[in-house]
Every structure is written in structure tokens, then in C-alpha cells.
BAVO-335960 format. One line per field, with one value per residue: residue number from 1; x, y, z of N, C-alpha, C, O, CB in turn. Coordinates in pm, whole numbers, plus 50000, padded with zeros to 5 digits. Glycine has a CB too. Layout:
num NUM  ...
nx X  ...
ny Y  ...
nz Z  ...
cax X  ...
cay Y  ...
caz Z  ...
cx X  ...
cy Y  ...
cz Z  ...
ox X  ...
oy Y  ...
oz Z  ...
cbx X  ...
cby Y  ...
cbz Z  ...
# end
This chain:
num 1  2  3  4  5  6  7  8  9  10  11  12  13  14  15  16  17  18  19  20  21  22  23  24  25  26  27  28  29  30  31  32  33  34  35  36  37  38  39  40  41  42  43  44  45  46  47  48  49  50  51  52
nx 52590  52290  52082  51746  51453  51202  50846  50698  50862  50857  50763  50442  50113  49785  49513  49315  49065  48959  49033  49219  49518  49826  50125  50468  50580  50799  50780  50718  50934  51091  50895  50755  50678  50497  50282  49943  49714  49601  49550  49479  49210  49110  49234  49092  48835  48862  48726  48478  48510  48549  48299  48131
ny 48972  49146  49302  49214  49428  49509  49453  49676  49881  49927  50134  50288  50340  50489  50332  50491  50391  50181  50287  50171  50115  50013  49826  49853  49632  49372  49330  49583  49740  49881  50069  50207  50471  50510  50346  50330  50193  49931  49681  49469  49454  49682  49870  49818  49905  50182  50393  50386  50484  50753  50841  50803
nz 50704  50656  50905  50970  50926  51157  51131  51220  51163  50896  50615  50573  50419  50352  50214  49952  49884  50065  50303  50479  50654  50489  50463  50339  50082  49964  49686  49599  49610  49415  49328  49526  49569  49371  49445  49525  49612  49824  49739  49452  49417  49542  49365  49125  49209  49234  49101  49216  49471  49455  49380  49596
cax 52446  52220  51979  51612  51368  51065  50729  50657  50963  50835  50677  50302  50027  49647  49453  49213  48945  48913  49074  49296  49663  49901  50272  50559  50614  50922  50749  50699  51061  51120  50798  50676  50625  50371  50180  49841  49617  49656  49534  49431  49059  49087  49272  48977  48727  48899  48624  48361  48541  48525  48160  48057
cay 48967  49266  49268  49242  49530  49457  49496  49806  49975  49946  50251  50249  50435  50456  50314  50582  50323  50115  50364  50093  50127  49898  49848  49825  49492  49367  49347  49730  49802  49976  50157  50241  50606  50505  50257  50402  50099  49823  49551  49479  49471  49829  49939  49809  49980  50330  50487  50387  50552  50898  50859  50794
caz 50665  50709  50995  50917  50992  51209  51050  51261  51108  50751  50578  50543  50355  50378  50086  49939  49860  50181  50419  50573  50638  50441  50471  50230  50045  49888  49542  49567  49645  49314  49286  49649  49557  49280  49487  49595  49656  49904  49661  49309  49427  49562  49242  49037  49262  49254  49054  49309  49598  49443  49359  49716
cx 52377  52107  51840  51539  51248  50953  50680  50740  50945  50742  50542  50228  49882  49584  49324  49078  48878  48948  49153  49432  49727  50047  50349  50577  50732  50896  50736  50832  51104  51019  50710  50613  50501  50262  50076  49735  49673  49636  49481  49275  49032  49133  49158  48849  48751  48796  48508  48381  48517  48373  48077  48066
cy 49081  49221  49309  49342  49452  49515  49634  49914  50008  50064  50208  50368  50393  50448  50415  50518  50263  50192  50288  50112  49997  49932  49809  49676  49484  49380  49493  49805  49905  50081  50204  50379  50607  50415  50344  50313  49982  49689  49571  49504  49626  49912  49934  49890  50128  50423  50496  50469  50696  50932  50863  50922
cz 50733  50803  50943  50996  51053  51133  51093  51213  50960  50723  50556  50478  50392  50238  50073  49923  49996  50309  50523  50554  50572  50438  50345  50209  49958  49741  49508  49598  49544  49285  49404  49628  49463  49331  49567  49660  49732  49833  49523  49312  49448  49431  49140  49080  49280  49209  49142  49435  49584  49427  49492  49796
ox 52401  52046  51818  51553  51204  50968  50624  50700  51007  50651  50524  50275  49857  49598  49241  48979  48763  48895  49157  49472  49682  50088  50297  50588  50762  50980  50742  50832  51151  51054  50594  50499  50413  50156  50111  49672  49785  49704  49444  49220  48948  49071  49128  48770  48666  48776  48442  48286  48473  48330  47968  48007
oy 49111  49116  49414  49347  49347  49623  49705  50031  50100  50091  50092  50482  50287  50538  50423  50586  50292  50159  50327  50126  49885  50045  49740  49600  49578  49437  49525  49927  50011  50180  50238  50399  50692  50407  50418  50356  49938  49591  49682  49566  49686  50013  50035  49934  50196  50527  50600  50516  50763  51043  50920  50931
oz 50850  50783  50883  51118  51004  51075  51009  51218  50905  50802  50520  50483  50449  50155  50164  49948  50030  50415  50639  50438  50600  50415  50257  50306  49884  49671  49389  49609  49585  49219  49380  49669  49475  49268  49658  49757  49704  49867  49484  49222  49382  49397  49076  48997  49337  49272  49148  49497  49677  49458  49497  49904
cbx 52378  52162  52008  51531  51318  51042  50613  50650  51102  50775  50726  50227  50051  49574  49412  49242  48977  48969  48956  49267  49726  49854  50329  50692  50499  50996  50620  50576  51169  51146  50718  50769  50737  50408  50241  49776  49543  49590  49438  49466  48994  49172  49399  48942  48690  49026  48577  48327  48683  48607  48112  48105
cby 48830  49355  49331  49120  49645  49489  49393  49814  49918  49817  50324  50201  50440  50565  50156  50668  50211  49978  50421  49955  50154  49853  49769  49889  49424  49239  49273  49794  49698  49908  50093  50240  50702  50456  50137  50496  50051  49820  49455  49339  49380  49880  49877  49667  49925  50365  50451  50248  50529  50953  50749  50679
cbz 50704  50592  51128  50909  50886  51360  51063  51398  51128  50689  50455  50675  50197  50474  50068  49829  49758  50184  50483  50565  50780  50303  50586  50256  49977  49916  49505  49655  49659  49198  49178  49783  49503  49139  49574  49501  49543  50044  49733  49224  49556  49695  49182  49025  49386  49182  48922  49350  49643  49322  49271  49796
# end
């Protein structure tokens, strides 16, 4: 059985909307390179971030 990674070992990115760091999630395993926003809320607010 494979050894689990600790949360600090997971890759992370910074959300362009809220400027908060977020870490890799299992549901993003196949599309991590395409993930830009930390949440659905930030994805919906993406237009507001560039206007500020």
C-alpha cells in the first residue's frame, strides 16, 4: 500500500481573485494544470478581479 503524502507536500497555487493559496485536491488530479481558482465562488467573480 502506498504511503500517504502530508498536506504540506501537496502542490499549491495562488487564486488570482482572492489572492489566497490553495492546495491540490483529489478531484483536480486529472486537470491540475487547468485549475486557476480556489472555489466556484472565485471562478464566478473572475471578471470583478480584473476590474479592480
